[in-house]
GUROSE-800959 format. One record per residue: x, y, z of N, C-alpha, C, CB in turn; residue number from 1; residue in one letter. Coordinates in pm, whole numbers. Glycine has a CB too. Example, Ala and Ser with C-alpha at 12.3 -4.5 7.8 and 13.67 -1.06 7.14 Angstrom:
residues 2
(site (1319, -569, 780), (1230, -450, 780), (1320, -330, 780), (1131, -447, 905), 1, "A")
(site (1285, -225, 708), (1367, -106, 714), (1290, 3, 787), (1408, -60, 572), 2, "S")
//
This chain:
residues 236
(site (4032, -3996, 2684), (3894, -4021, 2639), (3861, -3930, 2523), (3793, -4000, 2754), 1, "M")
(site (3799, -3981, 2421), (3764, -3903, 2304), (3652, -3807, 2336), (3725, -3994, 2189), 2, "S")
(site (3664, -3682, 2281), (3558, -3584, 2296), (3462, -3587, 2180), (3616, -3448, 2310), 3, "G")
(site (3474, -3686, 2092), (3390, -3691, 1972), (3248, -3736, 2003), (3453, -3784, 1870), 4, "R")
(site (3152, -3677, 1933), (3015, -3723, 1942), (2994, -3834, 1840), (2915, -3606, 1918), 5, "S")
(site (2879, -3902, 1852), (2848, -4011, 1759), (2820, -3958, 1619), (2728, -4091, 1808), 6, "S")
(site (2797, -3827, 1605), (2767, -3767, 1475), (2888, -3695, 1416), (2650, -3670, 1488), 7, "L")
(site (3007, -3721, 1468), (3129, -3654, 1422), (3153, -3677, 1273), (3249, -3704, 1501), 8, "F")
(site (3185, -3569, 1198), (3184, -3430, 1244), (3051, -3361, 1212), (3299, -3353, 1180), 9, "P")
(site (3010, -3270, 1298), (2892, -3190, 1268), (2929, -3062, 1195), (2815, -3157, 1396), 10, "S")
(site (3054, -3019, 1212), (3104, -2901, 1141), (3239, -2935, 1079), (3115, -2778, 1236), 11, "T")
(site (3265, -2880, 961), (3391, -2912, 892), (3427, -2799, 798), (3379, -3044, 814), 12, "A")
(site (3552, -2799, 757), (3597, -2712, 648), (3683, -2793, 553), (3676, -2589, 703), 13, "L")
(site (3679, -2752, 428), (3759, -2818, 324), (3826, -2711, 241), (3670, -2911, 235), 14, "V")
(site (3959, -2716, 230), (4030, -2627, 139), (4044, -2695, 3), (4169, -2587, 196), 15, "T")
(site (4059, -2614, -101), (4060, -2670, -235), (3929, -2739, -265), (4176, -2768, -251), 16, "G")
(site (3819, -2675, -221), (3688, -2739, -223), (3615, -2731, -355), (3603, -2680, -117), 17, "A")
(site (3667, -2656, -452), (3591, -2626, -572), (3584, -2741, -673), (3648, -2507, -639), 18, "A")
(site (3676, -2835, -666), (3673, -2940, -766), (3754, -3061, -726), (3724, -2888, -895), 19, "G")
(site (3743, -3167, -805), (3823, -3287, -784), (3800, -3351, -649), (3969, -3254, -799), 20, "G")
(site (3907, -3382, -580), (3899, -3448, -451), (3830, -3359, -349), (4038, -3486, -401), 21, "I")
(site (3858, -3229, -352), (3794, -3138, -257), (3642, -3141, -267), (3844, -2998, -279), 22, "G")
(site (3591, -3140, -390), (3447, -3145, -412), (3389, -3276, -358), (3414, -3130, -561), 23, "R")
(site (3461, -3384, -379), (3416, -3515, -332), (3413, -3519, -179), (3506, -3626, -386), 24, "A")
(site (3512, -3458, -114), (3513, -3453, 32), (3393, -3375, 84), (3645, -3390, 84), 25, "I")
(site (3367, -3260, 23), (3251, -3179, 64), (3123, -3261, 51), (3241, -3050, -22), 26, "V")
(site (3105, -3325, -64), (2983, -3404, -87), (2970, -3516, 16), (2985, -3463, -229), 27, "D")
(site (3082, -3581, 46), (3078, -3694, 142), (3041, -3645, 281), (3214, -3767, 147), 28, "R")
(site (3097, -3533, 322), (3065, -3477, 454), (2919, -3435, 462), (3155, -3358, 485), 29, "L")
(site (2870, -3374, 356), (2731, -3329, 356), (2634, -3445, 355), (2705, -3239, 236), 30, "E")
(site (2674, -3558, 297), (2590, -3678, 302), (2564, -3720, 447), (2656, -3794, 225), 31, "Q")
(site (2663, -3697, 532), (2649, -3733, 673), (2592, -3619, 757), (2784, -3775, 730), 32, "D")
(site (2548, -3512, 692), (2482, -3404, 762), (2571, -3297, 819), (2404, -3460, 870), 33, "G")
(site (2698, -3296, 782), (2790, -3194, 835), (2765, -3058, 770), (2936, -3238, 813), 34, "A")
(site (2786, -2954, 848), (2785, -2816, 798), (2927, -2786, 751), (2736, -2713, 907), 35, "D")
(site (2946, -2768, 620), (3080, -2761, 562), (3111, -2621, 509), (3095, -2864, 451), 36, "V")
(site (3224, -2565, 553), (3277, -2442, 494), (3364, -2481, 374), (3359, -2359, 598), 37, "Q")
(site (3333, -2425, 257), (3409, -2454, 137), (3506, -2340, 109), (3314, -2477, 15), 38, "E")
(site (3634, -2367, 123), (3738, -2266, 105), (3819, -2298, -20), (3830, -2258, 230), 39, "L")
(site (3829, -2200, -110), (3900, -2223, -234), (3947, -2089, -291), (3810, -2298, -337), 40, "D")
(site (4054, -2092, -367), (4104, -1970, -427), (4001, -1907, -519), (4233, -1998, -504), 41, "L")
(site (3922, -1989, -587), (3823, -1934, -681), (3711, -1859, -609), (3764, -2046, -766), 42, "V")
(site (3697, -1884, -479), (3598, -1810, -401), (3664, -1710, -306), (3512, -1907, -321), 43, "T")
(site (3795, -1686, -328), (3862, -1579, -257), (3945, -1618, -137), (3764, -1484, -214), 44, "G")
(site (3964, -1748, -111), (4043, -1789, 5), (4176, -1846, -41), (3967, -1893, 91), 45, "F")
(site (4284, -1779, -5), (4420, -1822, -43), (4485, -1889, 79), (4506, -1702, -94), 46, "D")
(site (4502, -2020, 72), (4558, -2093, 186), (4698, -2048, 222), (4558, -2240, 158), 47, "V")
(site (4770, -1991, 126), (4909, -1950, 151), (4919, -1812, 216), (4987, -1949, 22), 48, "S")
(site (4806, -1747, 242), (4803, -1616, 306), (4773, -1635, 455), (4697, -1522, 239), 49, "D")
(site (4869, -1612, 542), (4844, -1637, 685), (4733, -1549, 743), (4971, -1615, 764), 50, "P")
(site (4714, -1430, 687), (4608, -1343, 740), (4469, -1399, 709), (4622, -1202, 683), 51, "T")
(site (4456, -1473, 598), (4326, -1531, 564), (4281, -1630, 671), (4332, -1600, 427), 52, "A")
(site (4376, -1701, 730), (4343, -1802, 830), (4293, -1742, 960), (4463, -1888, 857), 53, "W")
(site (4322, -1614, 984), (4283, -1554, 1111), (4131, -1546, 1129), (4342, -1416, 1122), 54, "Q")
(site (4056, -1551, 1018), (3910, -1546, 1027), (3847, -1683, 1050), (3854, -1485, 900), 55, "A")
(site (3928, -1788, 1046), (3875, -1924, 1059), (3853, -1958, 1206), (3970, -2027, 994), 56, "I")
(site (3734, -2005, 1236), (3700, -2045, 1372), (3693, -2196, 1384), (3568, -1981, 1416), 57, "E")
(site (3664, -2243, 1503), (3668, -2384, 1532), (3569, -2466, 1447), (3639, -2406, 1677), 58, "R")
(site (3615, -2577, 1394), (3532, -2681, 1335), (3577, -2814, 1396), (3544, -2683, 1178), 59, "V")
(site (3491, -2914, 1387), (3529, -3044, 1441), (3629, -3117, 1351), (3405, -3130, 1461), 60, "E")
(site (3617, -3094, 1220), (3707, -3159, 1124), (3753, -3058, 1021), (3639, -3279, 1056), 61, "L")
(site (3883, -3049, 1002), (3940, -2966, 897), (4010, -3055, 796), (4039, -2860, 955), 62, "A")
(site (3971, -3044, 670), (4033, -3120, 562), (4118, -3024, 479), (3926, -3193, 472), 63, "C")
(site (4248, -3029, 499), (4340, -2938, 430), (4382, -3007, 300), (4466, -2902, 521), 64, "L")
(site (4310, -2974, 196), (4317, -3049, 72), (4379, -2971, -44), (4180, -3094, 33), 65, "N")
(site (4389, -2839, -34), (4437, -2757, -146), (4578, -2800, -187), (4435, -2609, -108), 66, "A")
(site (4599, -2810, -318), (4731, -2846, -368), (4741, -2821, -516), (4762, -2992, -338), 67, "G")
(site (4861, -2792, -563), (4885, -2768, -705), (5014, -2838, -747), (4891, -2616, -736), 68, "I")
(site (5030, -2853, -878), (5150, -2913, -934), (5226, -2808, -1014), (5115, -3035, -1024), 69, "T")
(site (5344, -2842, -1061), (5418, -2753, -1149), (5381, -2782, -1294), (5571, -2768, -1127), 70, "T")
(site (5425, -2696, -1382), (5394, -2714, -1525), (5505, -2785, -1600), (5367, -2581, -1589), 71, "S")
(site (5614, -2818, -1532), (5727, -2882, -1599), (5800, -2975, -1505), (5824, -2776, -1654), 72, "T")
(site (5848, -3089, -1555), (5932, -3176, -1472), (6077, -3129, -1466), (5927, -3318, -1524), 73, "P")
(site (6113, -3033, -1550), (6253, -2993, -1564), (6293, -2890, -1459), (6277, -2937, -1703), 74, "S")
(site (6393, -2924, -1378), (6443, -2829, -1279), (6511, -2712, -1348), (6541, -2898, -1182), 75, "I")
(site (6558, -2731, -1469), (6622, -2623, -1545), (6519, -2521, -1590), (6698, -2680, -1666), 76, "I")
(site (6402, -2569, -1633), (6300, -2479, -1685), (6210, -2420, -1576), (6216, -2553, -1784), 77, "E")
(site (6213, -2476, -1457), (6128, -2428, -1348), (6160, -2283, -1314), (6146, -2517, -1224), 78, "L")
(site (6058, -2198, -1310), (6080, -2058, -1274), (6074, -2041, -1123), (5975, -1967, -1342), 79, "T")
(site (6135, -1936, -1076), (6132, -1906, -933), (5992, -1879, -885), (6221, -1789, -901), 80, "G")
(site (5913, -1808, -963), (5775, -1777, -923), (5692, -1904, -909), (5710, -1683, -1025), 81, "D")
(site (5708, -1996, -1005), (5629, -2119, -997), (5672, -2203, -878), (5643, -2199, -1127), 82, "E")
(site (5800, -2213, -856), (5850, -2288, -740), (5793, -2233, -610), (6004, -2284, -736), 83, "Y")
(site (5801, -2101, -593), (5752, -2040, -470), (5602, -2059, -453), (5787, -1893, -468), 84, "R")
(site (5527, -2054, -563), (5383, -2069, -552), (5343, -2211, -512), (5317, -2032, -684), 85, "R")
(site (5409, -2311, -570), (5376, -2450, -535), (5409, -2477, -389), (5453, -2548, -625), 86, "V")
(site (5523, -2432, -343), (5560, -2450, -202), (5463, -2374, -112), (5705, -2403, -177), 87, "V")
(site (5424, -2253, -153), (5335, -2172, -71), (5200, -2240, -51), (5314, -2035, -135), 88, "A")
(site (5143, -2293, -160), (5012, -2358, -150), (5023, -2492, -77), (4951, -2378, -290), 89, "V")
(site (5115, -2576, -120), (5119, -2713, -73), (5179, -2729, 67), (5196, -2796, -168), 90, "N")
(site (5271, -2641, 104), (5336, -2653, 235), (5290, -2542, 329), (5489, -2649, 219), 91, "V")
(site (5310, -2416, 289), (5272, -2307, 378), (5123, -2312, 411), (5307, -2171, 315), 92, "H")
(site (5041, -2346, 311), (4897, -2352, 334), (4859, -2453, 440), (4827, -2386, 206), 93, "G")
(site (4932, -2565, 446), (4907, -2665, 549), (4955, -2616, 685), (4975, -2798, 513), 94, "V")
(site (5075, -2560, 690), (5131, -2515, 817), (5046, -2403, 877), (5276, -2467, 798), 95, "V")
(site (5010, -2304, 795), (4927, -2195, 846), (4792, -2246, 894), (4908, -2088, 738), 96, "Y")
(site (4735, -2340, 819), (4606, -2395, 858), (4614, -2471, 989), (4554, -2486, 751), 97, "G")
(site (4714, -2557, 1003), (4728, -2634, 1127), (4756, -2541, 1244), (4842, -2738, 1113), 98, "V")
(site (4839, -2439, 1223), (4869, -2345, 1332), (4741, -2279, 1384), (4969, -2237, 1285), 99, "R")
(site (4659, -2229, 1290), (4534, -2163, 1331), (4438, -2261, 1398), (4467, -2098, 1211), 100, "R")
(site (4421, -2376, 1337), (4326, -2473, 1389), (4367, -2527, 1525), (4309, -2587, 1292), 101, "L")
(site (4496, -2543, 1547), (4544, -2591, 1676), (4507, -2494, 1788), (4695, -2612, 1672), 102, "A")
(site (4497, -2367, 1753), (4460, -2266, 1852), (4311, -2264, 1880), (4504, -2129, 1806), 103, "R")
(site (4231, -2313, 1785), (4086, -2302, 1794), (4015, -2431, 1828), (4033, -2250, 1666), 104, "E")
(site (4073, -2545, 1793), (4003, -2672, 1807), (3997, -2720, 1952), (4071, -2778, 1722), 105, "M")
(site (3901, -2809, 1976), (3880, -2869, 2107), (3921, -3015, 2107), (3735, -2854, 2151), 106, "D")
(site (3922, -3074, 2225), (3952, -3216, 2239), (3853, -3298, 2155), (3946, -3260, 2387), 107, "E")
(site (3906, -3393, 2081), (3823, -3479, 1997), (3814, -3434, 1853), (3687, -3488, 2054), 108, "G")
(site (3858, -3310, 1824), (3856, -3260, 1687), (3971, -3321, 1607), (3865, -3106, 1685), 109, "D")
(site (3964, -3305, 1475), (4064, -3371, 1390), (4098, -3288, 1267), (4015, -3508, 1347), 110, "A")
(site (4218, -3310, 1218), (4266, -3251, 1094), (4311, -3364, 1003), (4383, -3148, 1120), 111, "I")
(site (4270, -3358, 877), (4320, -3454, 778), (4379, -3374, 662), (4206, -3550, 727), 112, "V")
(site (4503, -3404, 629), (4574, -3334, 523), (4584, -3425, 401), (4716, -3289, 570), 113, "V")
(site (4548, -3372, 285), (4567, -3448, 162), (4711, -3437, 118), (4472, -3398, 52), 114, "T")
(site (4785, -3546, 134), (4923, -3553, 85), (4918, -3627, -49), (5019, -3627, 188), 115, "A")
(site (4997, -3729, -66), (5003, -3802, -192), (5101, -3917, -176), (5045, -3709, -311), 116, "S")
(site (5088, -4018, -262), (5195, -4118, -269), (5326, -4053, -308), (5158, -4228, -369), 117, "L")
(site (5317, -3934, -372), (5439, -3858, -405), (5515, -3816, -281), (5406, -3736, -487), 118, "A")
(site (5451, -3822, -165), (5519, -3792, -40), (5588, -3910, 22), (5423, -3736, 57), 119, "G")
(site (5581, -4026, -46), (5641, -4148, 6), (5739, -4211, -91), (5534, -4247, 41), 120, "L")
(site (5752, -4152, -209), (5840, -4210, -311), (5893, -4099, -401), (5766, -4317, -395), 121, "T")
(site (5985, -4131, -488), (6034, -4034, -585), (5936, -4019, -699), (6171, -4076, -638), 122, "G")
(site (5928, -3897, -754), (5836, -3869, -865), (5912, -3790, -971), (5708, -3790, -816), 123, "V")
(site (5964, -3860, -1070), (6044, -3797, -1174), (5965, -3694, -1254), (6100, -3902, -1267), 124, "E")
(site (5834, -3716, -1268), (5753, -3626, -1350), (5724, -3492, -1284), (5623, -3693, -1383), 125, "S")
(site (5748, -3479, -1153), (5727, -3351, -1085), (5802, -3351, -952), (5575, -3325, -1061), 126, "D")
(site (5934, -3326, -956), (6014, -3330, -834), (5970, -3229, -728), (6157, -3308, -867), 127, "P")
(site (5922, -3113, -770), (5884, -3010, -672), (5755, -3050, -601), (5867, -2873, -741), 128, "I")
(site (5661, -3105, -675), (5539, -3156, -612), (5577, -3263, -510), (5441, -3214, -718), 129, "Y")
(site (5666, -3354, -547), (5711, -3458, -454), (5777, -3397, -332), (5808, -3555, -524), 130, "A")
(site (5858, -3296, -353), (5922, -3226, -240), (5818, -3177, -141), (6007, -3107, -292), 131, "L")
(site (5713, -3112, -192), (5612, -3056, -102), (5535, -3164, -29), (5516, -2967, -180), 132, "T")
(site (5506, -3274, -96), (5429, -3379, -31), (5513, -3456, 71), (5372, -3474, -134), 133, "K")
(site (5643, -3471, 44), (5730, -3526, 148), (5729, -3436, 271), (5874, -3543, 94), 134, "H")
(site (5731, -3304, 247), (5728, -3209, 358), (5599, -3222, 438), (5743, -3066, 307), 135, "A")
(site (5487, -3238, 369), (5358, -3251, 436), (5352, -3376, 521), (5244, -3251, 333), 136, "V")
(site (5396, -3489, 466), (5394, -3614, 544), (5484, -3601, 666), (5440, -3733, 456), 137, "V")
(site (5603, -3545, 648), (5693, -3527, 761), (5637, -3434, 866), (5826, -3476, 713), 138, "G")
(site (5571, -3329, 822), (5511, -3233, 916), (5399, -3297, 996), (5458, -3110, 841), 139, "F")
(site (5310, -3371, 928), (5200, -3436, 997), (5251, -3533, 1104), (5111, -3510, 898), 140, "V")
(site (5350, -3614, 1069), (5403, -3710, 1163), (5473, -3642, 1281), (5500, -3804, 1093), 141, "R")
(site (5534, -3527, 1253), (5613, -3460, 1356), (5531, -3372, 1448), (5719, -3377, 1291), 142, "S")
(site (5423, -3314, 1396), (5342, -3225, 1478), (5236, -3300, 1557), (5275, -3119, 1390), 143, "V")
(site (5208, -3425, 1520), (5102, -3502, 1584), (5115, -3512, 1736), (5098, -3639, 1526), 144, "A")
(site (5234, -3538, 1791), (5242, -3554, 1937), (5200, -3428, 2014), (5382, -3592, 1976), 145, "P")
(site (5240, -3311, 1966), (5203, -3190, 2041), (5054, -3159, 2026), (5286, -3071, 1994), 146, "Q")
(site (4995, -3192, 1911), (4850, -3175, 1898), (4777, -3275, 1986), (4807, -3190, 1752), 147, "L")
(site (4832, -3395, 1998), (4769, -3497, 2082), (4759, -3452, 2227), (4848, -3628, 2074), 148, "A")
(site (4854, -3371, 2271), (4848, -3317, 2407), (4725, -3230, 2427), (4975, -3237, 2437), 149, "E")
(site (4672, -3176, 2319), (4551, -3093, 2324), (4426, -3172, 2286), (4566, -2973, 2232), 150, "R")
(site (4444, -3303, 2262), (4332, -3388, 2227), (4291, -3380, 2082), (4216, -3355, 2311), 151, "G")
(site (4380, -3325, 1996), (4351, -3309, 1854), (4430, -3413, 1776), (4385, -3164, 1806), 152, "I")
(site (4362, -3483, 1685), (4428, -3581, 1600), (4458, -3521, 1463), (4342, -3707, 1585), 153, "R")
(site (4569, -3561, 1403), (4603, -3517, 1267), (4658, -3635, 1189), (4705, -3400, 1270), 154, "I")
(site (4605, -3657, 1070), (4652, -3763, 982), (4662, -3711, 840), (4558, -3885, 989), 155, "N")
(site (4735, -3782, 758), (4745, -3751, 616), (4684, -3865, 536), (4893, -3729, 573), 156, "A")
(site (4630, -3832, 420), (4592, -3936, 324), (4684, -3921, 204), (4441, -3924, 281), 157, "V")
(site (4727, -4036, 151), (4827, -4038, 44), (4771, -4115, -76), (4959, -4102, 93), 158, "C")
(site (4686, -4050, -155), (4630, -4119, -272), (4729, -4130, -386), (4506, -4048, -320), 159, "P")
(site (4710, -4233, -467), (4781, -4242, -593), (4715, -4153, -696), (4787, -4388, -642), 160, "G")
(site (4735, -4182, -824), (4677, -4099, -929), (4524, -4110, -927), (4732, -4141, -1067), 161, "F")
(site (4459, -3994, -920), (4313, -3989, -916), (4259, -3923, -1043), (4264, -3914, -790), 162, "A")
(site (4139, -3958, -1077), (4075, -3906, -1197), (4023, -3765, -1171), (3961, -3999, -1244), 163, "D")
(site (4115, -3667, -1170), (4083, -3527, -1147), (4156, -3443, -1251), (4123, -3483, -1001), 164, "T")
(site (4121, -3315, -1263), (4191, -3228, -1358), (4341, -3216, -1333), (4131, -3092, -1356), 165, "P")
(site (4387, -3249, -1213), (4530, -3242, -1185), (4609, -3344, -1267), (4555, -3264, -1036), 166, "M")
(site (4544, -3456, -1300), (4605, -3558, -1386), (4565, -3524, -1529), (4561, -3705, -1346), 167, "V")
(site (4655, -3459, -1600), (4620, -3408, -1733), (4738, -3423, -1829), (4577, -3259, -1726), 168, "A")
(site (4714, -3386, -1954), (4822, -3379, -2054), (4893, -3510, -2074), (4920, -3276, -2015), 169, "G")
(site (5027, -3502, -2081), (5109, -3619, -2108), (5099, -3724, -1998), (5252, -3579, -2125), 170, "E")
(site (5080, -3678, -1874), (5066, -3774, -1764), (4942, -3861, -1782), (5060, -3700, -1629), 171, "L")
(site (4829, -3798, -1811), (4706, -3875, -1832), (4722, -3968, -1952), (4586, -3781, -1853), 172, "R")
(site (4787, -3918, -2057), (4806, -4000, -2176), (4892, -4122, -2145), (4871, -3918, -2286), 173, "K")
(site (4999, -4103, -2069), (5087, -4216, -2038), (5019, -4317, -1946), (5216, -4166, -1973), 174, "S")
(site (4936, -4269, -1856), (4862, -4361, -1768), (4761, -4442, -1849), (4791, -4283, -1656), 175, "L")
(site (4696, -4376, -1945), (4598, -4446, -2029), (4667, -4551, -2115), (4522, -4347, -2118), 176, "A")
(site (4782, -4515, -2171), (4854, -4609, -2256), (4901, -4731, -2178), (4974, -4540, -2321), 177, "E")
(site (4933, -4709, -2050), (4976, -4820, -1965), (4858, -4895, -1904), (5067, -4768, -1855), 178, "A")
(site (4736, -4849, -1935), (4615, -4908, -1879), (4621, -4909, -1726), (4594, -5050, -1932), 179, "D")
(site (4673, -4798, -1669), (4689, -4787, -1524), (4559, -4735, -1464), (4808, -4695, -1487), 180, "F")
(site (4504, -4805, -1364), (4374, -4763, -1307), (4387, -4635, -1224), (4316, -4875, -1220), 181, "P")
(site (4290, -4547, -1239), (4286, -4423, -1163), (4186, -4438, -1048), (4247, -4304, -1254), 182, "L")
(site (4221, -4374, -936), (4127, -4363, -827), (4012, -4271, -866), (4196, -4312, -700), 183, "L")
(site (3897, -4294, -809), (3787, -4199, -819), (3792, -4106, -697), (3650, -4273, -828), 184, "Q")
(site (3761, -3978, -715), (3767, -3885, -603), (3688, -3929, -481), (3718, -3751, -647), 185, "P")
(site (3575, -3995, -502), (3495, -4038, -386), (3566, -4146, -305), (3359, -4090, -433), 186, "D")
(site (3656, -4223, -368), (3735, -4320, -292), (3830, -4250, -197), (3813, -4412, -389), 187, "E")
(site (3888, -4141, -244), (3978, -4064, -157), (3897, -3998, -45), (4054, -3957, -239), 188, "V")
(site (3781, -3943, -80), (3697, -3878, 21), (3658, -3975, 132), (3572, -3820, -44), 189, "A")
(site (3626, -4098, 94), (3589, -4198, 194), (3705, -4226, 288), (3544, -4329, 125), 190, "E")
(site (3827, -4231, 234), (3944, -4254, 320), (3969, -4135, 411), (4068, -4282, 234), 191, "T")
(site (3944, -4014, 363), (3957, -3896, 449), (3868, -3911, 572), (3919, -3768, 371), 192, "V")
(site (3744, -3956, 551), (3653, -3976, 664), (3701, -4087, 757), (3512, -4008, 613), 193, "L")
(site (3757, -4193, 700), (3808, -4302, 783), (3925, -4255, 867), (3851, -4420, 696), 194, "R")
(site (4014, -4178, 806), (4128, -4126, 881), (4083, -4029, 990), (4226, -4057, 786), 195, "A")
(site (3982, -3948, 958), (3932, -3851, 1054), (3867, -3918, 1175), (3832, -3759, 988), 196, "A")
(site (3802, -4030, 1152), (3728, -4098, 1258), (3809, -4204, 1329), (3604, -4160, 1201), 197, "R")
(site (3930, -4229, 1282), (4015, -4328, 1348), (4070, -4269, 1479), (4131, -4374, 1254), 198, "S")
(site (4116, -4358, 1564), (4177, -4313, 1689), (4326, -4283, 1672), (4157, -4417, 1798), 199, "D")
(site (4380, -4316, 1555), (4523, -4293, 1532), (4554, -4147, 1506), (4570, -4376, 1416), 200, "G")
(site (4681, -4114, 1518), (4726, -3979, 1484), (4869, -3987, 1432), (4717, -3884, 1607), 201, "T")
(site (4905, -3892, 1347), (5037, -3894, 1286), (5053, -4001, 1180), (5141, -3913, 1390), 202, "G")
(site (4939, -4048, 1124), (4943, -4156, 1027), (4934, -4103, 884), (4830, -4255, 1053), 203, "E")
(site (4981, -4184, 789), (4973, -4153, 647), (4897, -4267, 580), (5116, -4132, 582), 204, "A")
(site (4772, -4243, 545), (4685, -4347, 492), (4705, -4363, 342), (4539, -4316, 523), 205, "W")
(site (4734, -4483, 298), (4754, -4515, 157), (4618, -4537, 90), (4844, -4639, 141), 206, "I")
(site (4601, -4477, -28), (4479, -4498, -107), (4520, -4537, -248), (4387, -4369, -108), 207, "V")
(site (4491, -4659, -287), (4523, -4711, -419), (4404, -4789, -473), (4649, -4799, -415), 208, "Q")
(site (4382, -4789, -603), (4268, -4861, -660), (4268, -5009, -621), (4269, -4848, -812), 209, "P")
(site (4152, -5055, -574), (4135, -5196, -545), (4197, -5243, -415), (4192, -5274, -653), 210, "G")
(site (4258, -5152, -338), (4320, -5190, -211), (4241, -5130, -96), (4468, -5144, -206), 211, "R")
(site (4237, -5201, 15), (4176, -5147, 135), (4267, -5037, 191), (4153, -5259, 241), 212, "E")
(site (4215, -4916, 213), (4299, -4809, 268), (4355, -4848, 404), (4220, -4677, 279), 213, "P")
(site (4478, -4810, 429), (4541, -4843, 556), (4657, -4748, 582), (4590, -4989, 558), 214, "E")
(site (4694, -4729, 708), (4811, -4646, 739), (4939, -4711, 687), (4822, -4623, 891), 215, "P")
(site (5025, -4628, 630), (5153, -4676, 579), (5242, -4718, 696), (5224, -4567, 494), 216, "Y")
(site (5314, -4828, 678), (5401, -4879, 784), (5544, -4828, 762), (5397, -5034, 789), 217, "R")
(site (5577, -4721, 829), (5712, -4667, 820), (5809, -4760, 896), (5718, -4523, 878), 218, "F")
(site (5919, -4788, 832), (6014, -4882, 892), (6093, -4822, 1006), (6109, -4933, 787), 219, "R")
(site (6102, -4692, 1012), (6186, -4629, 1113), (6328, -4612, 1062), (6185, -4710, 1242), 220, "G")
(site (6411, -4547, 1142), (6549, -4520, 1101), (6645, -4609, 1179), (6584, -4372, 1121), 221, "I")
(site (6760, -4643, 1119), (6858, -4726, 1190), (6908, -4656, 1316), (6975, -4759, 1099), 222, "P")
(site (6923, -4732, 1421), (6974, -4679, 1546), (7125, -4689, 1555), (6911, -4750, 1663), 223, "G")
(site (7182, -4642, 1664), (7328, -4647, 1681), (7378, -4789, 1703), (7370, -4557, 1797), 224, "P")
(site (7506, -4809, 1671), (7571, -4938, 1698), (7687, -4921, 1795), (7619, -5003, 1567), 225, "R")
(site (7688, -4810, 1862), (7791, -4788, 1963), (7771, -4886, 2078), (7789, -4641, 2014), 226, "T")
(site (7877, -4943, 2128), (7868, -5043, 2233), (7788, -4991, 2351), (8008, -5085, 2278), 227, "A")
(site (7688, -5069, 2390), (7605, -5034, 2504), (7492, -4940, 2473), (7689, -4975, 2609), 228, "G")
(site (7485, -4891, 2348), (7380, -4794, 2311), (7288, -4847, 2202), (7444, -4664, 2264), 229, "K")
(site (7302, -4976, 2171), (7220, -5033, 2065), (7072, -5023, 2099), (7259, -5179, 2039), 230, "E")
(site (6992, -4983, 1999), (6848, -4979, 2017), (6795, -4853, 2084), (6805, -5094, 2096), 231, "G")
(site (6883, -4763, 2122), (6840, -4638, 2182), (6790, -4542, 2075), (6953, -4573, 2263), 232, "I")
(site (6669, -4492, 2091), (6613, -4400, 1992), (6667, -4259, 2015), (6459, -4401, 1999), 233, "A")
(site (6695, -4184, 1908), (6742, -4046, 1925), (6633, -3957, 1982), (6791, -3989, 1793), 234, "P")
(site (6669, -3858, 2062), (6569, -3769, 2124), (6517, -3666, 2025), (6630, -3698, 2246), 235, "P")
(site (6437, -3712, 1927), (6385, -3623, 1823), (6267, -3541, 1872), (6344, -3704, 1702), 236, "L")
//
């Protein structure tokens, strides 16, 4: 049985809240009357610092949205510092957040992680960003069952290119030249709320311009063909 009230969520937190999608999520939550904690590096909260998370207390909904990209698509030019920072923010920040929240949240509470379509496909323009988002999608799907035992739901949203400062420079230019439509941040924010209020868990919600948001349908992995063992799922 769900522990959610009809006004869910009444309390929330958003990481990466200072701009772009994070700002839109905050605005959307506040429209529904939620009390929102805005966490961002510009206001002194570093998601990649595990000690920072120790001060976070229970909220009904946590939107783990903070994320950054690299400055180069070239694996040759990528510096070690930049690689470590992107992984720290995009992956460690999610893991540390989920770990803390799992200890504090109650039945009916929810976590929504901002992943990306880059977590479901190859991205030649930023392989490291794609690496981190694949990790996030895999983590959400894998950790969901143990959180479900505590009555906590966790889902990811996987937006395509959105009209935010993250889409800049040559990428923005190439999208404009191709007349490729960009998502608006409020479209992503609306899907975050839908994912948070759904009864599903371990899902990756697709957000693309002009399409109804929906959970991605993972095909699953091939099973064994050993005689007598066909169709048996591995004990993952």
